mmCIF file as Biopython writes it, N, C-alpha, C and O atoms, coordinates in Angstrom:
data_model
#
loop_
_atom_site.group_PDB
_atom_site.id
_atom_site.type_symbol
_atom_site.label_atom_id
_atom_site.label_alt_id
_atom_site.label_comp_id
_atom_site.label_asym_id
_atom_site.label_entity_id
_atom_site.label_seq_id
_atom_site.pdbx_PDB_ins_code
_atom_site.Cartn_x
_atom_site.Cartn_y
_atom_site.Cartn_z
_atom_site.occupancy
_atom_site.B_iso_or_equiv
_atom_site.auth_seq_id
_atom_site.auth_asym_id
_atom_site.pdbx_PDB_model_num
ATOM 1   N N  . UNK A ? 1  ? 0.830   -1.333 -0.052  1.0 0.0 1  A 1 
ATOM 2   C CA . UNK A ? 1  ? 0.191   -0.010 0.168   1.0 0.0 1  A 1 
ATOM 3   C C  . UNK A ? 1  ? 0.895   1.280  -0.118  1.0 0.0 1  A 1 
ATOM 4   O O  . UNK A ? 1  ? 1.993   1.318  0.436   1.0 0.0 1  A 1 
ATOM 5   N N  . UNK A ? 2  ? 0.591   2.376  -0.830  1.0 0.0 2  A 1 
ATOM 6   C CA . UNK A ? 2  ? 1.349   3.427  -0.806  1.0 0.0 2  A 1 
ATOM 7   C C  . UNK A ? 2  ? 1.140   4.415  0.451   1.0 0.0 2  A 1 
ATOM 8   O O  . UNK A ? 2  ? 0.622   4.093  1.520   1.0 0.0 2  A 1 
ATOM 9   N N  . UNK A ? 3  ? 1.587   5.537  0.145   1.0 0.0 3  A 1 
ATOM 10  C CA . UNK A ? 3  ? 1.713   6.455  1.533   1.0 0.0 3  A 1 
ATOM 11  C C  . UNK A ? 3  ? 0.187   6.932  1.389   1.0 0.0 3  A 1 
ATOM 12  O O  . UNK A ? 3  ? -0.497  6.905  0.366   1.0 0.0 3  A 1 
ATOM 13  N N  . UNK A ? 4  ? -0.238  7.453  2.897   1.0 0.0 4  A 1 
ATOM 14  C CA . UNK A ? 4  ? -1.645  8.037  2.880   1.0 0.0 4  A 1 
ATOM 15  C C  . UNK A ? 4  ? -1.492  9.245  2.078   1.0 0.0 4  A 1 
ATOM 16  O O  . UNK A ? 4  ? -0.413  9.836  2.063   1.0 0.0 4  A 1 
ATOM 17  N N  . UNK A ? 5  ? -2.657  9.718  1.303   1.0 0.0 5  A 1 
ATOM 18  C CA . UNK A ? 5  ? -2.898  10.885 0.554   1.0 0.0 5  A 1 
ATOM 19  C C  . UNK A ? 5  ? -3.437  11.852 1.397   1.0 0.0 5  A 1 
ATOM 20  O O  . UNK A ? 5  ? -4.506  11.639 1.967   1.0 0.0 5  A 1 
ATOM 21  N N  . UNK A ? 6  ? -2.733  13.036 1.561   1.0 0.0 6  A 1 
ATOM 22  C CA . UNK A ? 6  ? -3.179  14.080 2.319   1.0 0.0 6  A 1 
ATOM 23  C C  . UNK A ? 6  ? -4.440  14.746 1.692   1.0 0.0 6  A 1 
ATOM 24  O O  . UNK A ? 6  ? -4.576  14.936 0.483   1.0 0.0 6  A 1 
ATOM 25  N N  . UNK A ? 7  ? -5.411  15.102 2.720   1.0 0.0 7  A 1 
ATOM 26  C CA . UNK A ? 7  ? -6.531  15.720 1.976   1.0 0.0 7  A 1 
ATOM 27  C C  . UNK A ? 7  ? -6.261  17.297 1.624   1.0 0.0 7  A 1 
ATOM 28  O O  . UNK A ? 7  ? -6.699  17.805 0.591   1.0 0.0 7  A 1 
ATOM 29  N N  . UNK A ? 8  ? -5.527  17.985 2.551   1.0 0.0 8  A 1 
ATOM 30  C CA . UNK A ? 8  ? -5.338  19.547 2.273   1.0 0.0 8  A 1 
ATOM 31  C C  . UNK A ? 8  ? -3.859  20.005 2.674   1.0 0.0 8  A 1 
ATOM 32  O O  . UNK A ? 8  ? -3.637  20.732 3.642   1.0 0.0 8  A 1 
ATOM 33  N N  . UNK A ? 9  ? -3.022  19.578 1.955   1.0 0.0 9  A 1 
ATOM 34  C CA . UNK A ? 9  ? -1.463  19.961 2.471   1.0 0.0 9  A 1 
ATOM 35  C C  . UNK A ? 9  ? -1.490  21.300 2.517   1.0 0.0 9  A 1 
ATOM 36  O O  . UNK A ? 9  ? -2.385  21.960 1.989   1.0 0.0 9  A 1 
ATOM 37  N N  . UNK A ? 10 ? -0.434  21.835 3.203   1.0 0.0 10 A 1 
ATOM 38  C CA . UNK A ? 10 ? -0.267  23.230 3.281   1.0 0.0 10 A 1 
ATOM 39  C C  . UNK A ? 10 ? 0.286   23.873 2.147   1.0 0.0 10 A 1 
ATOM 40  O O  . UNK A ? 10 ? -0.202  24.955 1.825   1.0 0.0 10 A 1 
ATOM 41  N N  . UNK A ? 11 ? 1.221   23.398 1.484   1.0 0.0 11 A 1 
ATOM 42  C CA . UNK A ? 11 ? 1.832   24.072 0.167   1.0 0.0 11 A 1 
ATOM 43  C C  . UNK A ? 11 ? 1.659   22.913 -0.959  1.0 0.0 11 A 1 
ATOM 44  O O  . UNK A ? 11 ? 2.646   22.221 -1.205  1.0 0.0 11 A 1 
ATOM 45  N N  . UNK A ? 12 ? 0.451   22.676 -1.646  1.0 0.0 12 A 1 
ATOM 46  C CA . UNK A ? 12 ? 0.432   21.645 -2.649  1.0 0.0 12 A 1 
ATOM 47  C C  . UNK A ? 12 ? 1.134   22.019 -3.799  1.0 0.0 12 A 1 
ATOM 48  O O  . UNK A ? 12 ? 1.548   21.156 -4.574  1.0 0.0 12 A 1 
ATOM 49  N N  . UNK A ? 13 ? 1.332   23.338 -4.013  1.0 0.0 13 A 1 
ATOM 50  C CA . UNK A ? 13 ? 2.006   23.687 -5.284  1.0 0.0 13 A 1 
ATOM 51  C C  . UNK A ? 13 ? 3.560   23.385 -5.294  1.0 0.0 13 A 1 
ATOM 52  O O  . UNK A ? 13 ? 4.237   23.606 -6.298  1.0 0.0 13 A 1 
ATOM 53  N N  . UNK A ? 14 ? 4.021   22.934 -4.276  1.0 0.0 14 A 1 
ATOM 54  C CA . UNK A ? 14 ? 5.380   22.678 -4.109  1.0 0.0 14 A 1 
ATOM 55  C C  . UNK A ? 14 ? 5.606   21.068 -4.279  1.0 0.0 14 A 1 
ATOM 56  O O  . UNK A ? 14 ? 6.755   20.656 -4.119  1.0 0.0 14 A 1 
ATOM 57  N N  . UNK A ? 15 ? 4.619   20.180 -4.581  1.0 0.0 15 A 1 
ATOM 58  C CA . UNK A ? 15 ? 4.855   18.878 -4.743  1.0 0.0 15 A 1 
ATOM 59  C C  . UNK A ? 15 ? 4.060   18.564 -5.927  1.0 0.0 15 A 1 
ATOM 60  O O  . UNK A ? 15 ? 3.078   19.229 -6.256  1.0 0.0 15 A 1 
ATOM 61  N N  . UNK A ? 16 ? 4.588   17.317 -6.707  1.0 0.0 16 A 1 
ATOM 62  C CA . UNK A ? 16 ? 3.806   16.886 -7.715  1.0 0.0 16 A 1 
ATOM 63  C C  . UNK A ? 16 ? 3.089   15.486 -7.144  1.0 0.0 16 A 1 
ATOM 64  O O  . UNK A ? 16 ? 3.706   14.599 -6.554  1.0 0.0 16 A 1 
ATOM 65  N N  . UNK A ? 17 ? 1.834   15.475 -7.407  1.0 0.0 17 A 1 
ATOM 66  C CA . UNK A ? 17 ? 1.031   14.494 -6.951  1.0 0.0 17 A 1 
ATOM 67  C C  . UNK A ? 17 ? 0.886   13.404 -7.940  1.0 0.0 17 A 1 
ATOM 68  O O  . UNK A ? 17 ? -0.282  13.014 -7.928  1.0 0.0 17 A 1 
ATOM 69  N N  . UNK A ? 18 ? 1.549   12.818 -8.713  1.0 0.0 18 A 1 
ATOM 70  C CA . UNK A ? 18 ? 1.385   12.031 -9.876  1.0 0.0 18 A 1 
ATOM 71  C C  . UNK A ? 18 ? 1.662   10.678 -9.365  1.0 0.0 18 A 1 
ATOM 72  O O  . UNK A ? 18 ? 1.276   9.804  -10.142 1.0 0.0 18 A 1 
ATOM 73  N N  . UNK A ? 19 ? 2.184   10.274 -8.350  1.0 0.0 19 A 1 
ATOM 74  C CA . UNK A ? 19 ? 2.458   8.958  -7.853  1.0 0.0 19 A 1 
ATOM 75  C C  . UNK A ? 19 ? 2.802   8.998  -6.168  1.0 0.0 19 A 1 
ATOM 76  O O  . UNK A ? 19 ? 2.702   9.990  -5.446  1.0 0.0 19 A 1 
ATOM 77  N N  . UNK A ? 20 ? 3.116   8.000  -5.873  1.0 0.0 20 A 1 
ATOM 78  C CA . UNK A ? 20 ? 3.639   7.896  -4.427  1.0 0.0 20 A 1 
ATOM 79  C C  . UNK A ? 20 ? 4.591   8.371  -3.989  1.0 0.0 20 A 1 
ATOM 80  O O  . UNK A ? 20 ? 4.782   8.332  -2.773  1.0 0.0 20 A 1 
ATOM 81  N N  . UNK A ? 21 ? 5.487   8.971  -4.848  1.0 0.0 21 A 1 
ATOM 82  C CA . UNK A ? 21 ? 6.733   9.579  -4.498  1.0 0.0 21 A 1 
ATOM 83  C C  . UNK A ? 21 ? 6.633   10.977 -3.903  1.0 0.0 21 A 1 
ATOM 84  O O  . UNK A ? 21 ? 7.442   11.323 -3.042  1.0 0.0 21 A 1 
ATOM 85  N N  . UNK A ? 22 ? 5.678   11.788 -4.326  1.0 0.0 22 A 1 
ATOM 86  C CA . UNK A ? 22 ? 5.380   13.289 -3.859  1.0 0.0 22 A 1 
ATOM 87  C C  . UNK A ? 22 ? 6.653   14.160 -3.999  1.0 0.0 22 A 1 
ATOM 88  O O  . UNK A ? 22 ? 7.029   14.972 -3.154  1.0 0.0 22 A 1 
ATOM 89  N N  . UNK A ? 23 ? 7.208   13.916 -5.061  1.0 0.0 23 A 1 
ATOM 90  C CA . UNK A ? 23 ? 8.567   14.562 -5.523  1.0 0.0 23 A 1 
ATOM 91  C C  . UNK A ? 23 ? 8.433   16.191 -5.464  1.0 0.0 23 A 1 
ATOM 92  O O  . UNK A ? 23 ? 7.341   16.683 -5.746  1.0 0.0 23 A 1 
ATOM 93  N N  . UNK A ? 24 ? 9.370   16.913 -5.153  1.0 0.0 24 A 1 
ATOM 94  C CA . UNK A ? 24 ? 9.425   18.471 -5.271  1.0 0.0 24 A 1 
ATOM 95  C C  . UNK A ? 24 ? 9.335   18.704 -6.635  1.0 0.0 24 A 1 
ATOM 96  O O  . UNK A ? 24 ? 9.818   17.995 -7.517  1.0 0.0 24 A 1 
ATOM 97  N N  . UNK A ? 25 ? 8.579   19.918 -6.799  1.0 0.0 25 A 1 
ATOM 98  C CA . UNK A ? 25 ? 8.362   20.243 -8.297  1.0 0.0 25 A 1 
ATOM 99  C C  . UNK A ? 25 ? 9.734   20.480 -9.097  1.0 0.0 25 A 1 
ATOM 100 O O  . UNK A ? 25 ? 9.727   20.429 -10.327 1.0 0.0 25 A 1 
ATOM 101 N N  . UNK A ? 26 ? 10.851  20.728 -8.415  1.0 0.0 26 A 1 
ATOM 102 C CA . UNK A ? 26 ? 11.990  21.032 -9.067  1.0 0.0 26 A 1 
ATOM 103 C C  . UNK A ? 26 ? 12.787  19.852 -9.399  1.0 0.0 26 A 1 
ATOM 104 O O  . UNK A ? 26 ? 13.798  20.018 -10.081 1.0 0.0 26 A 1 
ATOM 105 N N  . UNK A ? 27 ? 12.448  18.630 -8.987  1.0 0.0 27 A 1 
ATOM 106 C CA . UNK A ? 27 ? 12.980  17.412 -9.028  1.0 0.0 27 A 1 
ATOM 107 C C  . UNK A ? 27 ? 12.091  16.189 -9.141  1.0 0.0 27 A 1 
ATOM 108 O O  . UNK A ? 27 ? 12.043  15.311 -8.280  1.0 0.0 27 A 1 
ATOM 109 N N  . UNK A ? 28 ? 11.468  16.195 -10.144 1.0 0.0 28 A 1 
ATOM 110 C CA . UNK A ? 28 ? 10.332  15.060 -10.236 1.0 0.0 28 A 1 
ATOM 111 C C  . UNK A ? 28 ? 10.994  13.852 -10.956 1.0 0.0 28 A 1 
ATOM 112 O O  . UNK A ? 28 ? 11.582  13.977 -12.031 1.0 0.0 28 A 1 
ATOM 113 N N  . UNK A ? 29 ? 10.865  12.722 -10.319 1.0 0.0 29 A 1 
ATOM 114 C CA . UNK A ? 29 ? 11.577  11.402 -10.620 1.0 0.0 29 A 1 
ATOM 115 C C  . UNK A ? 29 ? 10.911  10.632 -11.617 1.0 0.0 29 A 1 
ATOM 116 O O  . UNK A ? 29 ? 11.479  9.745  -12.255 1.0 0.0 29 A 1 
ATOM 117 N N  . UNK A ? 30 ? 9.569   10.995 -11.780 1.0 0.0 30 A 1 
ATOM 118 C CA . UNK A ? 30 ? 8.798   10.104 -12.716 1.0 0.0 30 A 1 
ATOM 119 C C  . UNK A ? 30 ? 8.180   11.086 -13.903 1.0 0.0 30 A 1 
ATOM 120 O O  . UNK A ? 30 ? 8.181   12.307 -13.747 1.0 0.0 30 A 1 
ATOM 121 N N  . UNK A ? 31 ? 7.750   10.577 -14.879 1.0 0.0 31 A 1 
ATOM 122 C CA . UNK A ? 31 ? 7.210   11.456 -15.823 1.0 0.0 31 A 1 
ATOM 123 C C  . UNK A ? 31 ? 8.160   12.074 -16.878 1.0 0.0 31 A 1 
ATOM 124 O O  . UNK A ? 31 ? 9.332   11.700 -16.829 1.0 0.0 31 A 1 
ATOM 125 N N  . UNK A ? 32 ? 7.839   12.883 -17.733 1.0 0.0 32 A 1 
ATOM 126 C CA . UNK A ? 32 ? 8.884   13.483 -18.610 1.0 0.0 32 A 1 
ATOM 127 C C  . UNK A ? 32 ? 9.169   14.975 -18.262 1.0 0.0 32 A 1 
ATOM 128 O O  . UNK A ? 32 ? 9.580   15.682 -19.182 1.0 0.0 32 A 1 
ATOM 129 N N  . UNK A ? 33 ? 9.025   15.426 -17.256 1.0 0.0 33 A 1 
ATOM 130 C CA . UNK A ? 33 ? 9.379   16.577 -16.797 1.0 0.0 33 A 1 
ATOM 131 C C  . UNK A ? 33 ? 8.394   17.796 -17.168 1.0 0.0 33 A 1 
ATOM 132 O O  . UNK A ? 33 ? 8.501   18.878 -16.591 1.0 0.0 33 A 1 
ATOM 133 N N  . UNK A ? 34 ? 7.492   17.574 -18.101 1.0 0.0 34 A 1 
ATOM 134 C CA . UNK A ? 34 ? 6.663   18.388 -18.924 1.0 0.0 34 A 1 
ATOM 135 C C  . UNK A ? 34 ? 5.850   19.415 -17.623 1.0 0.0 34 A 1 
ATOM 136 O O  . UNK A ? 34 ? 5.657   20.608 -17.857 1.0 0.0 34 A 1 
ATOM 137 N N  . UNK A ? 35 ? 5.512   18.923 -16.553 1.0 0.0 35 A 1 
ATOM 138 C CA . UNK A ? 35 ? 4.814   19.600 -15.708 1.0 0.0 35 A 1 
ATOM 139 C C  . UNK A ? 35 ? 4.485   18.664 -14.434 1.0 0.0 35 A 1 
ATOM 140 O O  . UNK A ? 35 ? 4.646   17.445 -14.480 1.0 0.0 35 A 1 
ATOM 141 N N  . UNK A ? 36 ? 4.035   19.309 -13.354 1.0 0.0 36 A 1 
ATOM 142 C CA . UNK A ? 36 ? 3.631   18.711 -12.243 1.0 0.0 36 A 1 
ATOM 143 C C  . UNK A ? 36 ? 2.126   18.228 -12.216 1.0 0.0 36 A 1 
ATOM 144 O O  . UNK A ? 36 ? 1.294   18.911 -12.813 1.0 0.0 36 A 1 
ATOM 145 N N  . UNK A ? 37 ? 1.736   17.070 -11.543 1.0 0.0 37 A 1 
ATOM 146 C CA . UNK A ? 37 ? 0.319   16.871 -11.338 1.0 0.0 37 A 1 
ATOM 147 C C  . UNK A ? 37 ? -0.090  17.682 -10.102 1.0 0.0 37 A 1 
ATOM 148 O O  . UNK A ? 37 ? 0.562   17.720 -9.058  1.0 0.0 37 A 1 
ATOM 149 N N  . UNK A ? 38 ? -1.400  18.413 -10.366 1.0 0.0 38 A 1 
ATOM 150 C CA . UNK A ? 38 ? -1.903  19.102 -9.271  1.0 0.0 38 A 1 
ATOM 151 C C  . UNK A ? 38 ? -2.652  18.228 -8.204  1.0 0.0 38 A 1 
ATOM 152 O O  . UNK A ? 38 ? -3.175  17.138 -8.440  1.0 0.0 38 A 1 
ATOM 153 N N  . UNK A ? 39 ? -2.624  18.869 -7.000  1.0 0.0 39 A 1 
ATOM 154 C CA . UNK A ? 39 ? -3.290  18.136 -5.911  1.0 0.0 39 A 1 
ATOM 155 C C  . UNK A ? 39 ? -4.751  18.295 -6.322  1.0 0.0 39 A 1 
ATOM 156 O O  . UNK A ? 39 ? -5.023  19.287 -6.998  1.0 0.0 39 A 1 
ATOM 157 N N  . UNK A ? 40 ? -5.907  17.281 -5.938  1.0 0.0 40 A 1 
ATOM 158 C CA . UNK A ? 40 ? -6.945  17.637 -6.178  1.0 0.0 40 A 1 
ATOM 159 C C  . UNK A ? 40 ? -7.593  18.715 -5.486  1.0 0.0 40 A 1 
ATOM 160 O O  . UNK A ? 40 ? -8.678  19.042 -5.967  1.0 0.0 40 A 1 
ATOM 161 N N  . UNK A ? 41 ? -7.156  19.422 -4.360  1.0 0.0 41 A 1 
ATOM 162 C CA . UNK A ? 41 ? -7.515  20.614 -3.789  1.0 0.0 41 A 1 
ATOM 163 C C  . UNK A ? 41 ? -7.556  21.747 -4.549  1.0 0.0 41 A 1 
ATOM 164 O O  . UNK A ? 41 ? -8.410  22.633 -4.570  1.0 0.0 41 A 1 
ATOM 165 N N  . UNK A ? 42 ? -6.343  21.604 -5.295  1.0 0.0 42 A 1 
ATOM 166 C CA . UNK A ? 42 ? -6.159  22.869 -6.029  1.0 0.0 42 A 1 
ATOM 167 C C  . UNK A ? 42 ? -6.975  23.112 -7.335  1.0 0.0 42 A 1 
ATOM 168 O O  . UNK A ? 42 ? -7.065  24.188 -7.926  1.0 0.0 42 A 1 
ATOM 169 N N  . UNK A ? 43 ? -7.599  21.838 -7.712  1.0 0.0 43 A 1 
ATOM 170 C CA . UNK A ? 43 ? -8.484  21.846 -8.696  1.0 0.0 43 A 1 
ATOM 171 C C  . UNK A ? 43 ? -9.917  21.960 -8.458  1.0 0.0 43 A 1 
ATOM 172 O O  . UNK A ? 43 ? -10.677 22.664 -9.122  1.0 0.0 43 A 1 
ATOM 173 N N  . UNK A ? 44 ? -10.251 21.192 -7.430  1.0 0.0 44 A 1 
ATOM 174 C CA . UNK A ? 44 ? -11.648 20.987 -7.192  1.0 0.0 44 A 1 
ATOM 175 C C  . UNK A ? 44 ? -12.109 21.594 -5.728  1.0 0.0 44 A 1 
ATOM 176 O O  . UNK A ? 44 ? -13.214 21.376 -5.230  1.0 0.0 44 A 1 
ATOM 177 N N  . UNK A ? 45 ? -11.104 22.370 -5.144  1.0 0.0 45 A 1 
ATOM 178 C CA . UNK A ? 45 ? -11.235 22.831 -3.856  1.0 0.0 45 A 1 
ATOM 179 C C  . UNK A ? 45 ? -11.197 22.208 -2.487  1.0 0.0 45 A 1 
ATOM 180 O O  . UNK A ? 45 ? -11.369 20.989 -2.485  1.0 0.0 45 A 1 
ATOM 181 N N  . UNK A ? 46 ? -11.025 22.738 -1.426  1.0 0.0 46 A 1 
ATOM 182 C CA . UNK A ? 46 ? -10.536 22.185 -0.141  1.0 0.0 46 A 1 
ATOM 183 C C  . UNK A ? 46 ? -11.593 20.947 0.243   1.0 0.0 46 A 1 
ATOM 184 O O  . UNK A ? 46 ? -11.191 20.022 0.949   1.0 0.0 46 A 1 
ATOM 185 N N  . UNK A ? 47 ? -12.817 20.974 -0.203  1.0 0.0 47 A 1 
ATOM 186 C CA . UNK A ? 47 ? -13.722 19.730 0.198   1.0 0.0 47 A 1 
ATOM 187 C C  . UNK A ? 47 ? -13.632 18.773 -1.025  1.0 0.0 47 A 1 
ATOM 188 O O  . UNK A ? 47 ? -14.661 18.118 -1.193  1.0 0.0 47 A 1 
ATOM 189 N N  . UNK A ? 48 ? -12.765 18.575 -1.798  1.0 0.0 48 A 1 
ATOM 190 C CA . UNK A ? 48 ? -12.668 17.749 -2.954  1.0 0.0 48 A 1 
ATOM 191 C C  . UNK A ? 48 ? -13.029 16.174 -2.541  1.0 0.0 48 A 1 
ATOM 192 O O  . UNK A ? 48 ? -13.635 15.445 -3.326  1.0 0.0 48 A 1 
ATOM 193 N N  . UNK A ? 49 ? -12.641 15.780 -1.377  1.0 0.0 49 A 1 
ATOM 194 C CA . UNK A ? 49 ? -12.679 14.412 -1.120  1.0 0.0 49 A 1 
ATOM 195 C C  . UNK A ? 49 ? -14.341 14.199 -0.720  1.0 0.0 49 A 1 
ATOM 196 O O  . UNK A ? 49 ? -14.776 13.047 -0.734  1.0 0.0 49 A 1 
ATOM 197 N N  . UNK A ? 50 ? -15.007 15.025 -0.462  1.0 0.0 50 A 1 
ATOM 198 C CA . UNK A ? 50 ? -16.423 14.947 -0.287  1.0 0.0 50 A 1 
ATOM 199 C C  . UNK A ? 50 ? -17.258 14.998 -1.479  1.0 0.0 50 A 1 
ATOM 200 O O  . UNK A ? 50 ? -18.454 14.738 -1.343  1.0 0.0 50 A 1 
ATOM 201 N N  . UNK A ? 51 ? -16.708 15.355 -2.855  1.0 0.0 51 A 1 
ATOM 202 C CA . UNK A ? 51 ? -17.356 15.384 -3.884  1.0 0.0 51 A 1 
ATOM 203 C C  . UNK A ? 51 ? -16.895 14.034 -4.573  1.0 0.0 51 A 1 
ATOM 204 O O  . UNK A ? 51 ? -15.710 13.725 -4.698  1.0 0.0 51 A 1 
ATOM 205 N N  . UNK A ? 52 ? -17.938 13.279 -4.998  1.0 0.0 52 A 1 
ATOM 206 C CA . UNK A ? 52 ? -17.769 12.008 -5.819  1.0 0.0 52 A 1 
ATOM 207 C C  . UNK A ? 52 ? -17.155 10.953 -4.668  1.0 0.0 52 A 1 
ATOM 208 O O  . UNK A ? 52 ? -17.046 11.208 -3.469  1.0 0.0 52 A 1 
ATOM 209 N N  . UNK A ? 53 ? -16.788 9.717  -5.329  1.0 0.0 53 A 1 
ATOM 210 C CA . UNK A ? 53 ? -16.372 8.481  -4.522  1.0 0.0 53 A 1 
ATOM 211 C C  . UNK A ? 53 ? -15.169 8.310  -4.595  1.0 0.0 53 A 1 
ATOM 212 O O  . UNK A ? 53 ? -14.804 7.507  -5.454  1.0 0.0 53 A 1 
ATOM 213 N N  . UNK A ? 54 ? -14.205 8.919  -3.821  1.0 0.0 54 A 1 
ATOM 214 C CA . UNK A ? 54 ? -12.832 8.792  -3.804  1.0 0.0 54 A 1 
ATOM 215 C C  . UNK A ? 54 ? -12.502 7.669  -2.909  1.0 0.0 54 A 1 
ATOM 216 O O  . UNK A ? 54 ? -11.345 7.249  -2.942  1.0 0.0 54 A 1 
ATOM 217 N N  . UNK A ? 55 ? -13.452 7.063  -2.024  1.0 0.0 55 A 1 
ATOM 218 C CA . UNK A ? 55 ? -13.142 5.990  -1.062  1.0 0.0 55 A 1 
ATOM 219 C C  . UNK A ? 55 ? -12.325 6.544  0.118   1.0 0.0 55 A 1 
ATOM 220 O O  . UNK A ? 55 ? -11.768 5.689  0.806   1.0 0.0 55 A 1 
ATOM 221 N N  . UNK A ? 56 ? -12.172 7.737  0.441   1.0 0.0 56 A 1 
ATOM 222 C CA . UNK A ? 56 ? -11.496 8.402  1.641   1.0 0.0 56 A 1 
ATOM 223 C C  . UNK A ? 56 ? -12.361 8.920  2.617   1.0 0.0 56 A 1 
ATOM 224 O O  . UNK A ? 56 ? -13.453 9.412  2.333   1.0 0.0 56 A 1 
ATOM 225 N N  . UNK A ? 57 ? -11.866 8.816  3.889   1.0 0.0 57 A 1 
ATOM 226 C CA . UNK A ? 57 ? -12.616 9.528  4.978   1.0 0.0 57 A 1 
ATOM 227 C C  . UNK A ? 57 ? -11.775 10.572 5.355   1.0 0.0 57 A 1 
ATOM 228 O O  . UNK A ? 57 ? -10.585 10.561 5.038   1.0 0.0 57 A 1 
ATOM 229 N N  . UNK A ? 58 ? -12.343 11.591 6.086   1.0 0.0 58 A 1 
ATOM 230 C CA . UNK A ? 58 ? -11.817 12.929 6.634   1.0 0.0 58 A 1 
ATOM 231 C C  . UNK A ? 58 ? -10.490 12.486 7.340   1.0 0.0 58 A 1 
ATOM 232 O O  . UNK A ? 58 ? -9.416  12.913 6.918   1.0 0.0 58 A 1 
ATOM 233 N N  . UNK A ? 59 ? -10.553 11.648 8.392   1.0 0.0 59 A 1 
ATOM 234 C CA . UNK A ? 59 ? -9.382  11.142 9.020   1.0 0.0 59 A 1 
ATOM 235 C C  . UNK A ? 59 ? -8.232  10.704 8.468   1.0 0.0 59 A 1 
ATOM 236 O O  . UNK A ? 59 ? -7.143  10.885 9.014   1.0 0.0 59 A 1 
ATOM 237 N N  . UNK A ? 60 ? -8.393  10.041 7.248   1.0 0.0 60 A 1 
ATOM 238 C CA . UNK A ? 60 ? -7.246  9.437  6.745   1.0 0.0 60 A 1 
ATOM 239 C C  . UNK A ? 60 ? -6.134  10.287 6.251   1.0 0.0 60 A 1 
ATOM 240 O O  . UNK A ? 60 ? -4.987  9.852  6.354   1.0 0.0 60 A 1 
ATOM 241 N N  . UNK A ? 61 ? -6.357  11.488 5.710   1.0 0.0 61 A 1 
ATOM 242 C CA . UNK A ? 61 ? -5.138  12.272 5.148   1.0 0.0 61 A 1 
ATOM 243 C C  . UNK A ? 61 ? -4.741  13.182 5.937   1.0 0.0 61 A 1 
ATOM 244 O O  . UNK A ? 61 ? -3.758  13.838 5.593   1.0 0.0 61 A 1 
ATOM 245 N N  . UNK A ? 62 ? -5.300  13.427 7.020   1.0 0.0 62 A 1 
ATOM 246 C CA . UNK A ? 62 ? -4.718  14.501 8.032   1.0 0.0 62 A 1 
ATOM 247 C C  . UNK A ? 62 ? -3.359  14.400 8.505   1.0 0.0 62 A 1 
ATOM 248 O O  . UNK A ? 62 ? -2.632  15.392 8.443   1.0 0.0 62 A 1 
ATOM 249 N N  . UNK A ? 63 ? -2.931  13.285 8.980   1.0 0.0 63 A 1 
ATOM 250 C CA . UNK A ? 63 ? -1.593  13.164 9.570   1.0 0.0 63 A 1 
ATOM 251 C C  . UNK A ? 63 ? -0.685  13.511 8.355   1.0 0.0 63 A 1 
ATOM 252 O O  . UNK A ? 63 ? 0.097   14.461 8.393   1.0 0.0 63 A 1 
ATOM 253 N N  . UNK A ? 64 ? -0.817  12.750 7.349   1.0 0.0 64 A 1 
ATOM 254 C CA . UNK A ? 64 ? 0.187   12.889 6.247   1.0 0.0 64 A 1 
ATOM 255 C C  . UNK A ? 64 ? 0.285   14.228 5.726   1.0 0.0 64 A 1 
ATOM 256 O O  . UNK A ? 64 ? 1.325   14.521 5.135   1.0 0.0 64 A 1 
ATOM 257 N N  . UNK A ? 65 ? -0.785  15.241 5.867   1.0 0.0 65 A 1 
ATOM 258 C CA . UNK A ? 65 ? -0.804  16.603 5.318   1.0 0.0 65 A 1 
ATOM 259 C C  . UNK A ? 65 ? 0.441   17.348 6.317   1.0 0.0 65 A 1 
ATOM 260 O O  . UNK A ? 65 ? 1.235   18.137 5.805   1.0 0.0 65 A 1 
ATOM 261 N N  . UNK A ? 66 ? 0.489   17.074 7.465   1.0 0.0 66 A 1 
ATOM 262 C CA . UNK A ? 66 ? 1.559   17.795 8.275   1.0 0.0 66 A 1 
ATOM 263 C C  . UNK A ? 66 ? 2.991   17.298 7.953   1.0 0.0 66 A 1 
ATOM 264 O O  . UNK A ? 66 ? 3.989   18.006 8.092   1.0 0.0 66 A 1 
ATOM 265 N N  . UNK A ? 67 ? 3.004   16.078 7.529   1.0 0.0 67 A 1 
ATOM 266 C CA . UNK A ? 67 ? 4.423   15.388 7.121   1.0 0.0 67 A 1 
ATOM 267 C C  . UNK A ? 67 ? 5.083   16.014 5.945   1.0 0.0 67 A 1 
ATOM 268 O O  . UNK A ? 67 ? 6.305   16.134 5.864   1.0 0.0 67 A 1 
ATOM 269 N N  . UNK A ? 68 ? 4.134   16.461 4.920   1.0 0.0 68 A 1 
ATOM 270 C CA . UNK A ? 68 ? 4.776   16.924 3.714   1.0 0.0 68 A 1 
ATOM 271 C C  . UNK A ? 68 ? 4.914   18.383 3.783   1.0 0.0 68 A 1 
ATOM 272 O O  . UNK A ? 68 ? 3.946   19.083 4.082   1.0 0.0 68 A 1 
ATOM 273 N N  . UNK A ? 69 ? 6.012   18.852 3.535   1.0 0.0 69 A 1 
ATOM 274 C CA . UNK A ? 69 ? 6.354   20.285 3.719   1.0 0.0 69 A 1 
ATOM 275 C C  . UNK A ? 69 ? 7.483   20.685 2.565   1.0 0.0 69 A 1 
ATOM 276 O O  . UNK A ? 69 ? 7.702   19.970 1.587   1.0 0.0 69 A 1 
ATOM 277 N N  . UNK A ? 70 ? 8.073   21.773 2.795   1.0 0.0 70 A 1 
ATOM 278 C CA . UNK A ? 70 ? 8.966   22.318 1.757   1.0 0.0 70 A 1 
ATOM 279 C C  . UNK A ? 70 ? 10.206  21.404 1.428   1.0 0.0 70 A 1 
ATOM 280 O O  . UNK A ? 70 ? 11.024  21.754 0.576   1.0 0.0 70 A 1 
#
């Protein structure tokens, strides 16, 4: 199982969310370097996990959101 996916990270623009690596935007390990994958909260808003069937509960992502930083 991969890392827990943070629901609302503090600085989502600093990370690529395309895989479980969560690479810094300046050092992406996967893909072709054409651009980073945005976090769903950047596209759909802070309540993105409540819209649709993501299979996530609110308590699932909170600890991981604090672990990811600059």
